[in-house]
Structure formats: structure tokens, C-alpha cells
A tleap script that builds the chain and sets N, CA, C and O, in Angstrom:
source leaprc.protein.ff14SB
mol = sequence {
  NMET PHE SER ASP GLN LYS PHE SER SER SER
  ILE LEU ALA ASN SER PHE SER LEU LYS GLY
  SER ILE SER CYS LYS GLY GLU LEU GLN ILE
  ASP GLY ARG ILE ASN GLY ASN LEU ASN GLY
  GLU LYS VAL ILE LEU GLY PRO GLU SER VAL
  MET ASP GLY THR LEU THR ALA ASP GLU ILE
  ILE ILE SER GLY LYS PHE LYS GLY LYS ILE
  LYS GLY LYS SER ILE ARG LEU ASP ALA GLY
  ALA SER VAL ASP ALA GLU ILE THR TYR GLU
  VAL LEU ALA ILE GLU ASN GLY SER SER ILE
  ASN GLY ILE VAL LYS LYS ILE VAL SER PRO
  ALA PRO ILE LYS LYS GLN LEU TYR LEU MET
  ILE ARG LYS LYS LYS ILE ASN ASN ILE LEU
  HIE LEU ALA LYS PHE LYS CPRO
}
set mol.1.N position { 0.809 -1.179 0.000 }
set mol.1.CA position { 0.000 0.000 0.000 }
set mol.1.C position { 0.865 1.260 0.000 }
set mol.1.O position { 0.632 2.168 -0.799 }
set mol.2.N position { 1.861 1.325 0.889 }
set mol.2.CA position { 2.680 2.510 0.978 }
set mol.2.C position { 3.782 2.550 -0.076 }
set mol.2.O position { 4.278 3.628 -0.403 }
set mol.3.N position { 4.169 1.405 -0.609 }
set mol.3.CA position { 5.279 1.369 -1.561 }
set mol.3.C position { 4.961 2.078 -2.866 }
set mol.3.O position { 5.878 2.523 -3.555 }
set mol.4.N position { 3.684 2.198 -3.226 }
set mol.4.CA position { 3.303 2.893 -4.449 }
set mol.4.C position { 3.157 4.392 -4.239 }
set mol.4.O position { 2.944 5.135 -5.197 }
set mol.5.N position { 3.267 4.839 -3.002 }
set mol.5.CA position { 3.068 6.243 -2.685 }
set mol.5.C position { 4.226 7.071 -3.218 }
set mol.5.O position { 5.390 6.712 -3.040 }
set mol.6.N position { 3.902 8.184 -3.875 }
set mol.6.CA position { 4.913 9.115 -4.380 }
set mol.6.C position { 5.087 10.233 -3.353 }
set mol.6.O position { 4.105 10.749 -2.817 }
set mol.7.N position { 6.312 10.596 -3.087 }
set mol.7.CA position { 6.574 11.638 -2.111 }
set mol.7.C position { 6.965 12.917 -2.844 }
set mol.7.O position { 7.794 12.895 -3.754 }
set mol.8.N position { 6.365 14.018 -2.439 }
set mol.8.CA position { 6.691 15.290 -3.054 }
set mol.8.C position { 7.847 15.926 -2.289 }
set mol.8.O position { 8.381 15.339 -1.348 }
set mol.9.N position { 8.221 17.115 -2.698 }
set mol.9.CA position { 9.322 17.776 -2.021 }
set mol.9.C position { 8.807 18.669 -0.900 }
set mol.9.O position { 7.678 19.159 -0.933 }
set mol.10.N position { 9.667 18.865 0.091 }
set mol.10.CA position { 9.371 19.725 1.232 }
set mol.10.C position { 10.472 20.760 1.348 }
set mol.10.O position { 11.626 20.502 1.004 }
set mol.11.N position { 10.104 21.936 1.839 }
set mol.11.CA position { 11.080 23.021 2.013 }
set mol.11.C position { 10.999 23.515 3.449 }
set mol.11.O position { 9.918 23.804 3.962 }
set mol.12.N position { 12.160 23.605 4.089 }
set mol.12.CA position { 12.254 24.216 5.407 }
set mol.12.C position { 12.869 25.599 5.181 }
set mol.12.O position { 14.049 25.718 4.850 }
set mol.13.N position { 12.055 26.639 5.366 }
set mol.13.CA position { 12.421 28.016 5.014 }
set mol.13.C position { 13.588 28.549 5.835 }
set mol.13.O position { 13.985 27.950 6.835 }
set mol.14.N position { 14.134 29.689 5.398 }
set mol.14.CA position { 15.295 30.274 6.072 }
set mol.14.C position { 14.966 30.764 7.481 }
set mol.14.O position { 15.878 31.021 8.267 }
set mol.15.N position { 13.689 30.898 7.812 }
set mol.15.CA position { 13.299 31.281 9.169 }
set mol.15.C position { 13.275 30.066 10.104 }
set mol.15.O position { 13.066 30.214 11.308 }
set mol.16.N position { 13.487 28.880 9.558 }
set mol.16.CA position { 13.401 27.620 10.296 }
set mol.16.C position { 14.734 27.289 10.945 }
set mol.16.O position { 15.784 27.415 10.317 }
set mol.17.N position { 14.692 26.860 12.217 }
set mol.17.CA position { 15.884 26.430 12.942 }
set mol.17.C position { 15.513 25.175 13.718 }
set mol.17.O position { 14.509 25.160 14.430 }
set mol.18.N position { 16.318 24.117 13.585 }
set mol.18.CA position { 16.008 22.844 14.233 }
set mol.18.C position { 17.228 22.278 14.931 }
set mol.18.O position { 18.338 22.310 14.400 }
set mol.19.N position { 17.005 21.756 16.133 }
set mol.19.CA position { 18.031 21.016 16.855 }
set mol.19.C position { 17.440 19.633 17.077 }
set mol.19.O position { 16.473 19.493 17.825 }
set mol.20.N position { 18.000 18.612 16.445 }
set mol.20.CA position { 17.464 17.263 16.560 }
set mol.20.C position { 17.686 16.457 15.297 }
set mol.20.O position { 18.674 16.665 14.592 }
set mol.21.N position { 16.778 15.539 15.005 }
set mol.21.CA position { 16.917 14.641 13.859 }
set mol.21.C position { 15.722 14.748 12.928 }
set mol.21.O position { 14.586 14.954 13.356 }
set mol.22.N position { 16.015 14.601 11.633 }
set mol.22.CA position { 14.975 14.590 10.605 }
set mol.22.C position { 15.192 13.354 9.746 }
set mol.22.O position { 16.321 13.039 9.370 }
set mol.23.N position { 14.100 12.654 9.437 }
set mol.23.CA position { 14.121 11.541 8.498 }
set mol.23.C position { 13.005 11.814 7.504 }
set mol.23.O position { 11.880 12.119 7.901 }
set mol.24.N position { 13.308 11.707 6.204 }
set mol.24.CA position { 12.284 12.054 5.217 }
set mol.24.C position { 12.376 11.178 3.973 }
set mol.24.O position { 13.426 10.621 3.654 }
set mol.25.N position { 11.245 11.076 3.284 }
set mol.25.CA position { 11.157 10.427 1.974 }
set mol.25.C position { 11.045 11.541 0.940 }
set mol.25.O position { 10.626 12.651 1.269 }
set mol.26.N position { 11.407 11.260 -0.280 }
set mol.26.CA position { 11.303 12.264 -1.336 }
set mol.26.C position { 12.414 13.288 -1.217 }
set mol.26.O position { 13.504 12.990 -0.729 }
set mol.27.N position { 12.123 14.492 -1.666 }
set mol.27.CA position { 13.111 15.576 -1.695 }
set mol.27.C position { 12.864 16.549 -0.557 }
set mol.27.O position { 11.726 16.929 -0.283 }
set mol.28.N position { 13.947 16.950 0.106 }
set mol.28.CA position { 13.859 17.927 1.189 }
set mol.28.C position { 14.867 19.028 0.914 }
set mol.28.O position { 16.057 18.763 0.745 }
set mol.29.N position { 14.388 20.266 0.870 }
set mol.29.CA position { 15.277 21.415 0.695 }
set mol.29.C position { 15.327 22.178 2.005 }
set mol.29.O position { 14.296 22.534 2.576 }
set mol.30.N position { 16.548 22.424 2.472 }
set mol.30.CA position { 16.773 23.160 3.714 }
set mol.30.C position { 17.319 24.540 3.343 }
set mol.30.O position { 18.336 24.658 2.660 }
set mol.31.N position { 16.617 25.586 3.811 }
set mol.31.CA position { 17.117 26.949 3.637 }
set mol.31.C position { 17.424 27.590 4.988 }
set mol.31.O position { 17.934 28.710 5.046 }
set mol.32.N position { 17.112 26.875 6.080 }
set mol.32.CA position { 17.340 27.389 7.426 }
set mol.32.C position { 18.559 26.762 8.071 }
set mol.32.O position { 19.536 26.421 7.403 }
set mol.33.N position { 18.479 26.617 9.404 }
set mol.33.CA position { 19.590 26.074 10.197 }
set mol.33.C position { 19.201 24.727 10.801 }
set mol.33.O position { 18.100 24.555 11.323 }
set mol.34.N position { 20.134 23.779 10.717 }
set mol.34.CA position { 19.933 22.447 11.306 }
set mol.34.C position { 21.153 22.130 12.159 }
set mol.34.O position { 22.293 22.286 11.720 }
set mol.35.N position { 20.897 21.682 13.387 }
set mol.35.CA position { 21.960 21.187 14.244 }
set mol.35.C position { 21.524 19.795 14.676 }
set mol.35.O position { 20.749 19.647 15.621 }
set mol.36.N position { 22.023 18.774 13.983 }
set mol.36.CA position { 21.616 17.408 14.290 }
set mol.36.C position { 21.813 16.472 13.125 }
set mol.36.O position { 22.748 16.631 12.340 }
set mol.37.N position { 20.935 15.495 13.009 }
set mol.37.CA position { 21.062 14.444 11.990 }
set mol.37.C position { 19.931 14.555 10.982 }
set mol.37.O position { 18.781 14.813 11.335 }
set mol.38.N position { 20.285 14.354 9.726 }
set mol.38.CA position { 19.297 14.386 8.661 }
set mol.38.C position { 19.498 13.160 7.786 }
set mol.38.O position { 20.603 12.908 7.306 }
set mol.39.N position { 18.426 12.395 7.577 }
set mol.39.CA position { 18.486 11.179 6.775 }
set mol.39.C position { 17.352 11.245 5.767 }
set mol.39.O position { 16.193 11.408 6.149 }
set mol.40.N position { 17.674 11.120 4.476 }
set mol.40.CA position { 16.641 11.215 3.459 }
set mol.40.C position { 17.048 10.604 2.138 }
set mol.40.O position { 18.120 10.014 2.006 }
set mol.41.N position { 16.164 10.759 1.154 }
set mol.41.CA position { 16.455 10.253 -0.189 }
set mol.41.C position { 17.228 11.296 -0.989 }
set mol.41.O position { 18.308 11.016 -1.509 }
set mol.42.N position { 16.661 12.511 -1.085 }
set mol.42.CA position { 17.334 13.611 -1.774 }
set mol.42.C position { 17.269 14.824 -0.859 }
set mol.42.O position { 16.190 15.259 -0.457 }
set mol.43.N position { 18.446 15.367 -0.535 }
set mol.43.CA position { 18.521 16.517 0.357 }
set mol.43.C position { 19.281 17.635 -0.340 }
set mol.43.O position { 20.366 17.433 -0.885 }
set mol.44.N position { 18.682 18.819 -0.305 }
set mol.44.CA position { 19.298 20.010 -0.891 }
set mol.44.C position { 19.497 21.027 0.225 }
set mol.44.O position { 18.536 21.439 0.875 }
set mol.45.N position { 20.744 21.430 0.444 }
set mol.45.CA position { 21.038 22.511 1.372 }
set mol.45.C position { 21.210 23.766 0.535 }
set mol.45.O position { 22.199 23.914 -0.183 }
set mol.46.N position { 20.232 24.677 0.632 }
set mol.46.CA position { 20.228 25.890 -0.175 }
set mol.46.C position { 21.345 26.852 0.196 }
set mol.46.O position { 22.061 26.631 1.172 }
set mol.47.N position { 21.496 27.928 -0.588 }
set mol.47.CA position { 22.586 28.890 -0.392 }
set mol.47.C position { 22.604 29.555 0.993 }
set mol.47.O position { 23.670 29.925 1.484 }
set mol.48.N position { 21.445 29.706 1.619 }
set mol.48.CA position { 21.364 30.351 2.931 }
set mol.48.C position { 21.407 29.344 4.079 }
set mol.48.O position { 21.378 29.743 5.243 }
set mol.49.N position { 21.477 28.049 3.774 }
set mol.49.CA position { 21.416 27.012 4.811 }
set mol.49.C position { 22.717 26.913 5.595 }
set mol.49.O position { 23.802 27.207 5.092 }
set mol.50.N position { 22.567 26.487 6.851 }
set mol.50.CA position { 23.702 26.204 7.726 }
set mol.50.C position { 23.359 24.910 8.459 }
set mol.50.O position { 22.331 24.822 9.131 }
set mol.51.N position { 24.223 23.912 8.325 }
set mol.51.CA position { 23.980 22.645 9.002 }
set mol.51.C position { 25.227 22.166 9.702 }
set mol.51.O position { 26.329 22.227 9.156 }
set mol.52.N position { 25.041 21.685 10.929 }
set mol.52.CA position { 26.110 21.097 11.722 }
set mol.52.C position { 25.591 19.752 12.208 }
set mol.52.O position { 24.644 19.703 12.993 }
set mol.53.N position { 26.202 18.656 11.752 }
set mol.53.CA position { 25.732 17.341 12.160 }
set mol.53.C position { 26.091 16.263 11.168 }
set mol.53.O position { 27.158 16.291 10.555 }
set mol.54.N position { 25.182 15.304 11.016 }
set mol.54.CA position { 25.379 14.175 10.108 }
set mol.54.C position { 24.286 14.189 9.057 }
set mol.54.O position { 23.098 14.263 9.373 }
set mol.55.N position { 24.707 14.116 7.796 }
set mol.55.CA position { 23.780 14.134 6.666 }
set mol.55.C position { 23.978 12.855 5.860 }
set mol.55.O position { 25.075 12.586 5.370 }
set mol.56.N position { 22.894 12.057 5.724 }
set mol.56.CA position { 22.937 10.808 4.983 }
set mol.56.C position { 21.774 10.795 4.007 }
set mol.56.O position { 20.621 10.954 4.407 }
set mol.57.N position { 22.077 10.603 2.708 }
set mol.57.CA position { 21.026 10.555 1.688 }
set mol.57.C position { 21.585 9.923 0.424 }
set mol.57.O position { 22.799 9.851 0.231 }
set mol.58.N position { 20.671 9.461 -0.442 }
set mol.58.CA position { 21.105 8.926 -1.736 }
set mol.58.C position { 21.702 10.039 -2.583 }
set mol.58.O position { 22.768 9.875 -3.178 }
set mol.59.N position { 21.009 11.175 -2.634 }
set mol.59.CA position { 21.460 12.315 -3.432 }
set mol.59.C position { 21.537 13.545 -2.542 }
set mol.59.O position { 20.586 13.869 -1.832 }
set mol.60.N position { 22.685 14.232 -2.585 }
set mol.60.CA position { 22.910 15.402 -1.744 }
set mol.60.C position { 23.449 16.531 -2.616 }
set mol.60.O position { 24.386 16.345 -3.392 }
set mol.61.N position { 22.836 17.709 -2.471 }
set mol.61.CA position { 23.308 18.914 -3.158 }
set mol.61.C position { 23.511 19.974 -2.079 }
set mol.61.O position { 22.589 20.276 -1.321 }
set mol.62.N position { 24.707 20.533 -2.010 }
set mol.62.CA position { 25.009 21.539 -0.998 }
set mol.62.C position { 25.412 22.843 -1.677 }
set mol.62.O position { 26.334 22.882 -2.492 }
set mol.63.N position { 24.695 23.913 -1.319 }
set mol.63.CA position { 25.027 25.258 -1.786 }
set mol.63.C position { 25.377 26.165 -0.613 }
set mol.63.O position { 25.953 27.236 -0.806 }
set mol.64.N position { 25.031 25.742 0.608 }
set mol.64.CA position { 25.256 26.546 1.808 }
set mol.64.C position { 26.465 26.085 2.597 }
set mol.64.O position { 27.468 25.652 2.031 }
set mol.65.N position { 26.354 26.186 3.931 }
set mol.65.CA position { 27.454 25.824 4.829 }
set mol.65.C position { 27.122 24.512 5.540 }
set mol.65.O position { 25.997 24.292 5.989 }
set mol.66.N position { 28.133 23.651 5.629 }
set mol.66.CA position { 27.952 22.355 6.305 }
set mol.66.C position { 29.202 22.023 7.104 }
set mol.66.O position { 30.327 22.248 6.659 }
set mol.67.N position { 28.969 21.467 8.323 }
set mol.67.CA position { 30.074 20.982 9.146 }
set mol.67.C position { 29.636 19.674 9.783 }
set mol.67.O position { 28.569 19.614 10.396 }
set mol.68.N position { 30.441 18.624 9.649 }
set mol.68.CA position { 30.115 17.335 10.258 }
set mol.68.C position { 30.490 16.157 9.390 }
set mol.68.O position { 31.615 16.072 8.896 }
set mol.69.N position { 29.529 15.229 9.200 }
set mol.69.CA position { 29.749 14.031 8.387 }
set mol.69.C position { 28.677 13.951 7.311 }
set mol.69.O position { 27.500 14.218 7.553 }
set mol.70.N position { 29.126 13.571 6.099 }
set mol.70.CA position { 28.216 13.417 4.964 }
set mol.70.C position { 28.439 12.036 4.367 }
set mol.70.O position { 29.575 11.619 4.145 }
set mol.71.N position { 27.324 11.323 4.106 }
set mol.71.CA position { 27.421 10.041 3.407 }
set mol.71.C position { 26.308 10.003 2.366 }
set mol.71.O position { 25.129 10.148 2.689 }
set mol.72.N position { 26.711 9.803 1.094 }
set mol.72.CA position { 25.717 9.762 0.030 }
set mol.72.C position { 26.214 9.024 -1.190 }
set mol.72.O position { 27.417 8.875 -1.405 }
set mol.73.N position { 25.257 8.560 -1.991 }
set mol.73.CA position { 25.618 7.913 -3.254 }
set mol.73.C position { 26.101 8.958 -4.249 }
set mol.73.O position { 27.111 8.764 -4.926 }
set mol.74.N position { 25.375 10.066 -4.333 }
set mol.74.CA position { 25.721 11.145 -5.250 }
set mol.74.C position { 25.743 12.452 -4.468 }
set mol.74.O position { 24.733 12.856 -3.891 }
set mol.75.N position { 26.905 13.115 -4.451 }
set mol.75.CA position { 27.060 14.363 -3.708 }
set mol.75.C position { 27.579 15.431 -4.659 }
set mol.75.O position { 28.535 15.213 -5.403 }
set mol.76.N position { 26.917 16.611 -4.620 }
set mol.76.CA position { 27.353 17.742 -5.440 }
set mol.76.C position { 27.526 18.960 -4.548 }
set mol.76.O position { 26.616 19.335 -3.810 }
set mol.77.N position { 28.709 19.579 -4.621 }
set mol.77.CA position { 28.984 20.807 -3.902 }
set mol.77.C position { 28.943 21.944 -4.916 }
set mol.77.O position { 29.830 22.064 -5.762 }
set mol.78.N position { 27.907 22.777 -4.827 }
set mol.78.CA position { 27.732 23.888 -5.763 }
set mol.78.C position { 28.693 25.023 -5.450 }
set mol.78.O position { 29.256 25.090 -4.357 }
set mol.79.N position { 28.877 25.921 -6.427 }
set mol.79.CA position { 29.671 27.124 -6.216 }
set mol.79.C position { 29.068 27.866 -5.030 }
set mol.79.O position { 27.852 28.046 -4.967 }
set mol.80.N position { 29.899 28.295 -4.097 }
set mol.80.CA position { 29.418 28.993 -2.908 }
set mol.80.C position { 29.269 28.086 -1.703 }
set mol.80.O position { 29.114 28.571 -0.583 }
set mol.81.N position { 29.312 26.772 -1.910 }
set mol.81.CA position { 29.211 25.835 -0.788 }
set mol.81.C position { 30.471 25.918 0.065 }
set mol.81.O position { 31.573 26.088 -0.456 }
set mol.82.N position { 30.303 25.797 1.372 }
set mol.82.CA position { 31.421 25.766 2.306 }
set mol.82.C position { 31.238 24.521 3.169 }
set mol.82.O position { 30.307 24.442 3.971 }
set mol.83.N position { 32.137 23.547 2.997 }
set mol.83.CA position { 31.989 22.249 3.653 }
set mol.83.C position { 33.248 21.915 4.438 }
set mol.83.O position { 34.358 21.944 3.908 }
set mol.84.N position { 33.051 21.598 5.717 }
set mol.84.CA position { 34.120 21.115 6.590 }
set mol.84.C position { 33.615 19.792 7.147 }
set mol.84.O position { 32.881 19.765 8.135 }
set mol.85.N position { 34.017 18.685 6.502 }
set mol.85.CA position { 33.359 17.423 6.821 }
set mol.85.C position { 34.193 16.207 6.456 }
set mol.85.O position { 35.176 16.281 5.719 }
set mol.86.N position { 33.746 15.074 7.013 }
set mol.86.CA position { 34.194 13.771 6.560 }
set mol.86.C position { 33.139 13.328 5.552 }
set mol.86.O position { 31.977 13.128 5.906 }
set mol.87.N position { 33.550 13.176 4.295 }
set mol.87.CA position { 32.615 12.876 3.207 }
set mol.87.C position { 32.862 11.467 2.703 }
set mol.87.O position { 33.990 11.110 2.363 }
set mol.88.N position { 31.800 10.662 2.656 }
set mol.88.CA position { 31.855 9.316 2.092 }
set mol.88.C position { 30.875 9.296 0.931 }
set mol.88.O position { 29.705 9.639 1.102 }
set mol.89.N position { 31.341 8.896 -0.254 }
set mol.89.CA position { 30.541 9.049 -1.468 }
set mol.89.C position { 30.778 7.933 -2.462 }
set mol.89.O position { 31.765 7.203 -2.373 }
set mol.90.N position { 29.850 7.808 -3.425 }
set mol.90.CA position { 30.065 6.972 -4.606 }
set mol.90.C position { 30.422 7.873 -5.785 }
set mol.90.O position { 31.359 7.593 -6.532 }
set mol.91.N position { 29.658 8.966 -5.943 }
set mol.91.CA position { 29.923 9.950 -6.999 }
set mol.91.C position { 30.000 11.317 -6.338 }
set mol.91.O position { 29.105 11.689 -5.579 }
set mol.92.N position { 31.065 12.071 -6.622 }
set mol.92.CA position { 31.260 13.388 -6.009 }
set mol.92.C position { 31.573 14.410 -7.096 }
set mol.92.O position { 32.451 14.193 -7.931 }
set mol.93.N position { 30.837 15.539 -7.078 }
set mol.93.CA position { 31.086 16.646 -7.999 }
set mol.93.C position { 31.336 17.897 -7.163 }
set mol.93.O position { 30.540 18.236 -6.288 }
set mol.94.N position { 32.439 18.574 -7.436 }
set mol.94.CA position { 32.793 19.790 -6.708 }
set mol.94.C position { 32.906 20.920 -7.724 }
set mol.94.O position { 33.806 20.924 -8.564 }
set mol.95.N position { 31.984 21.877 -7.639 }
set mol.95.CA position { 31.986 22.986 -8.591 }
set mol.95.C position { 33.016 24.034 -8.196 }
set mol.95.O position { 33.325 24.219 -7.018 }
set mol.96.N position { 33.538 24.713 -9.207 }
set mol.96.CA position { 34.464 25.805 -8.990 }
set mol.96.C position { 33.775 26.871 -8.137 }
set mol.96.O position { 32.629 27.233 -8.400 }
set mol.97.N position { 34.469 27.370 -7.120 }
set mol.97.CA position { 33.885 28.379 -6.242 }
set mol.97.C position { 33.372 27.803 -4.934 }
set mol.97.O position { 32.933 28.549 -4.058 }
set mol.98.N position { 33.422 26.484 -4.792 }
set mol.98.CA position { 33.041 25.875 -3.514 }
set mol.98.C position { 34.296 25.708 -2.665 }
set mol.98.O position { 35.414 25.703 -3.180 }
set mol.99.N position { 34.094 25.572 -1.360 }
set mol.99.CA position { 35.204 25.408 -0.426 }
set mol.99.C position { 35.003 24.098 0.317 }
set mol.99.O position { 33.922 23.829 0.840 }
set mol.100.N position { 36.065 23.277 0.358 }
set mol.100.CA position { 35.956 21.979 1.020 }
set mol.100.C position { 37.187 21.737 1.884 }
set mol.100.O position { 38.320 21.971 1.463 }
set mol.101.N position { 36.937 21.265 3.100 }
set mol.101.CA position { 38.001 20.929 4.030 }
set mol.101.C position { 37.585 19.661 4.763 }
set mol.101.O position { 36.437 19.545 5.193 }
set mol.102.N position { 38.496 18.720 4.910 }
set mol.102.CA position { 38.162 17.501 5.642 }
set mol.102.C position { 38.705 16.260 4.978 }
set mol.102.O position { 39.704 16.301 4.260 }
set mol.103.N position { 38.031 15.154 5.232 }
set mol.103.CA position { 38.431 13.849 4.706 }
set mol.103.C position { 37.393 13.406 3.683 }
set mol.103.O position { 36.189 13.480 3.928 }
set mol.104.N position { 37.877 12.946 2.537 }
set mol.104.CA position { 36.981 12.503 1.469 }
set mol.104.C position { 37.310 11.047 1.154 }
set mol.104.O position { 38.444 10.715 0.810 }
set mol.105.N position { 36.277 10.161 1.279 }
set mol.105.CA position { 36.484 8.731 1.035 }
set mol.105.C position { 35.456 8.224 0.033 }
set mol.105.O position { 34.260 8.478 0.173 }
set mol.106.N position { 35.927 7.515 -0.961 }
set mol.106.CA position { 35.042 6.914 -1.953 }
set mol.106.C position { 34.559 5.559 -1.445 }
set mol.106.O position { 35.332 4.763 -0.912 }
set mol.107.N position { 33.248 5.315 -1.625 }
set mol.107.CA position { 32.681 4.012 -1.285 }
set mol.107.C position { 33.010 3.058 -2.424 }
set mol.107.O position { 32.653 3.316 -3.574 }
set mol.108.N position { 33.681 1.971 -2.116 }
set mol.108.CA position { 34.013 0.975 -3.121 }
set mol.108.C position { 33.025 -0.169 -2.962 }
set mol.108.O position { 33.026 -0.867 -1.949 }
set mol.109.N position { 32.190 -0.353 -3.964 }
set mol.109.CA position { 31.182 -1.412 -3.908 }
set mol.109.C position { 31.852 -2.760 -4.076 }
set mol.109.O position { 32.698 -2.928 -4.954 }
set mol.110.N position { 31.480 -3.733 -3.236 }
set mol.110.CA position { 32.043 -5.076 -3.404 }
set mol.110.C position { 31.516 -5.705 -4.690 }
set mol.110.O position { 30.486 -5.300 -5.229 }
set mol.111.N position { 32.245 -6.695 -5.159 }
set mol.111.CA position { 31.806 -7.397 -6.365 }
set mol.111.C position { 30.406 -7.958 -6.144 }
set mol.111.O position { 30.072 -8.358 -5.029 }
set mol.112.N position { 29.594 -7.992 -7.179 }
set mol.112.CA position { 28.252 -8.556 -7.018 }
set mol.112.C position { 28.314 -9.989 -6.493 }
set mol.112.O position { 29.277 -10.714 -6.741 }
set mol.113.N position { 27.284 -10.376 -5.772 }
set mol.113.CA position { 27.223 -11.698 -5.130 }
set mol.113.C position { 27.447 -12.820 -6.139 }
set mol.113.O position { 28.193 -13.757 -5.856 }
set mol.114.N position { 26.814 -12.741 -7.314 }
set mol.114.CA position { 26.965 -13.810 -8.312 }
set mol.114.C position { 28.427 -13.963 -8.719 }
set mol.114.O position { 28.928 -15.079 -8.850 }
set mol.115.N position { 29.102 -12.840 -8.917 }
set mol.115.CA position { 30.502 -12.893 -9.326 }
set mol.115.C position { 31.350 -13.500 -8.209 }
set mol.115.O position { 32.232 -14.317 -8.473 }
set mol.116.N position { 31.083 -13.098 -6.954 }
set mol.116.CA position { 31.821 -13.658 -5.831 }
set mol.116.C position { 31.598 -15.161 -5.730 }
set mol.116.O position { 32.540 -15.924 -5.517 }
set mol.117.N position { 30.343 -15.580 -5.883 }
set mol.117.CA position { 30.007 -16.997 -5.809 }
set mol.117.C position { 30.705 -17.766 -6.927 }
set mol.117.O position { 31.259 -18.840 -6.689 }
set mol.118.N position { 30.682 -17.224 -8.141 }
set mol.118.CA position { 31.347 -17.858 -9.283 }
set mol.118.C position { 32.838 -18.029 -8.997 }
set mol.118.O position { 33.404 -19.088 -9.265 }
set mol.119.N position { 33.469 -16.999 -8.459 }
set mol.119.CA position { 34.907 -17.072 -8.175 }
set mol.119.C position { 35.198 -18.107 -7.088 }
set mol.119.O position { 36.200 -18.819 -7.156 }
set mol.120.N position { 34.316 -18.188 -6.083 }
set mol.120.CA position { 34.509 -19.181 -5.029 }
set mol.120.C position { 34.380 -20.599 -5.585 }
set mol.120.O position { 35.193 -21.463 -5.258 }
set mol.121.N position { 33.376 -20.845 -6.415 }
set mol.121.CA position { 33.169 -22.172 -7.006 }
set mol.121.C position { 34.343 -22.530 -7.901 }
set mol.121.O position { 34.847 -23.652 -7.858 }
set mol.122.N position { 34.775 -21.578 -8.707 }
set mol.122.CA position { 35.900 -21.822 -9.623 }
set mol.122.C position { 37.163 -22.159 -8.825 }
set mol.122.O position { 37.897 -23.080 -9.184 }
set mol.123.N position { 37.414 -21.420 -7.753 }
set mol.123.CA position { 38.597 -21.677 -6.937 }
set mol.123.C position { 38.510 -23.064 -6.301 }
set mol.123.O position { 39.511 -23.777 -6.235 }
set mol.124.N position { 37.330 -23.448 -5.836 }
set mol.124.CA position { 37.152 -24.759 -5.212 }
set mol.124.C position { 37.393 -25.871 -6.238 }
set mol.124.O position { 38.031 -26.873 -5.917 }
set mol.125.N position { 36.886 -25.706 -7.481 }
set mol.125.CA position { 37.101 -26.716 -8.525 }
set mol.125.C position { 38.578 -26.855 -8.837 }
set mol.125.O position { 39.078 -27.968 -8.999 }
set mol.126.N position { 39.283 -25.734 -8.923 }
set mol.126.CA position { 40.716 -25.777 -9.213 }
set mol.126.C position { 41.445 -26.490 -8.081 }
set mol.126.O position { 42.323 -27.317 -8.331 }
set mol.127.N position { 41.084 -26.174 -6.828 }
set mol.127.CA position { 41.725 -26.841 -5.683 }
set mol.127.C position { 41.437 -28.335 -5.688 }
set mol.127.O position { 42.321 -29.131 -5.370 }
set mol.128.N position { 40.204 -28.737 -6.046 }
set mol.128.CA position { 39.857 -30.157 -6.128 }
set mol.128.C position { 40.661 -30.848 -7.218 }
set mol.128.O position { 41.135 -31.966 -7.018 }
set mol.129.N position { 40.818 -30.211 -8.352 }
set mol.129.CA position { 41.598 -30.789 -9.460 }
set mol.129.C position { 43.051 -30.954 -9.039 }
set mol.129.O position { 43.663 -31.982 -9.329 }
set mol.130.N position { 43.619 -29.946 -8.353 }
set mol.130.CA position { 44.996 -30.036 -7.899 }
set mol.130.C position { 45.140 -31.157 -6.859 }
set mol.130.O position { 46.132 -31.886 -6.860 }
set mol.131.N position { 44.162 -31.285 -5.991 }
set mol.131.CA position { 44.188 -32.344 -4.991 }
set mol.131.C position { 44.136 -33.730 -5.649 }
set mol.131.O position { 44.861 -34.637 -5.240 }
set mol.132.N position { 43.280 -33.894 -6.667 }
set mol.132.CA position { 43.169 -35.170 -7.371 }
set mol.132.C position { 44.437 -35.485 -8.151 }
set mol.132.O position { 44.823 -36.648 -8.267 }
set mol.133.N position { 45.073 -34.474 -8.678 }
set mol.133.CA position { 46.287 -34.685 -9.461 }
set mol.133.C position { 47.405 -35.229 -8.566 }
set mol.133.O position { 48.259 -35.985 -9.027 }
set mol.134.N position { 47.397 -34.843 -7.290 }
set mol.134.CA position { 48.413 -35.318 -6.350 }
set mol.134.C position { 48.117 -36.731 -5.863 }
set mol.134.O position { 49.024 -37.435 -5.419 }
set mol.135.N position { 46.867 -37.149 -5.940 }
set mol.135.CA position { 46.458 -38.463 -5.457 }
set mol.135.C position { 46.811 -39.534 -6.486 }
set mol.135.O position { 46.439 -39.427 -7.654 }
set mol.136.N position { 47.536 -40.574 -6.042 }
set mol.136.CA position { 47.910 -41.669 -6.942 }
set mol.136.C position { 47.446 -42.963 -6.313 }
set mol.136.O position { 47.883 -43.295 -5.211 }
set mol.137.N position { 46.542 -43.732 -7.000 }
set mol.137.CA position { 46.036 -45.006 -6.449 }
set mol.137.C position { 47.075 -46.100 -6.458 }
set mol.137.O position { 46.796 -47.219 -6.028 }
savepdb mol mol.pdb
quit
């Protein structure tokens, strides 16, 4: 029932200030201040935004100020963004005019399960063949 539901975007205006945690579906644009944790699908920190905390989302766009930890599949730092963070990403875009300080780590996806299984089976067959070759009746 809920899986077919489409989520629209939400905006937290520049007059908004929050201390705590936010979890959201769909797109969330922050133009105010956040001190805490934010977890979502797509998060946009607008040019006037200020966030201190942990930001986790599939897609992240930052145009404002951020300090803390960021983890996302796709992260874009727009011109004017100021980021002091530990960033963990799959895809990272840094536009000219943005400022970044901290640690940047790429997420390395493990080999797909089928490929891992195939390699394990192949290795076992090779080991069995080598074992049989050593055996003399």
C-alpha cells in the first residue's frame, strides 16, 4: 500500500531552525539552520542554509554551509558551498567556487554476489583438481 506512494518535495524556510533529527522520503530542501542528523532520499542545502551534524542521503546537493559528516551515493557541492566534513561518497562533484576541508572517502562497492560466488566455485574446482592430481592409487 505505501510502496506505491509518491513523495513530493518539502522546504524548510530560512526562518526555520532545528536542533534534533529529521528523516524524510522524497526531496527535502533546507534553507534554514539544522543542528543534528538528517536522513533522506534527496537533500538540498540551499545557499542560505547552515547545518552542523550528520547528513545521509542517496542524493545530496550543498550550496550553503555544512560541518560534520556526509554520506551519500551522489554528492554535489555547488559554487558557494562551504563544507568542513568527513565525506563518504560513490559519486562526487565539486563545482568551482566551492570550499571543502576535511576527509573525502570513496565508497568501493564489493563485487556482485553472483561474481563472488562464481569465483569461489571456480577456486574450489581448481583446488579439487589439484588435490586429485596429487592423489595416486
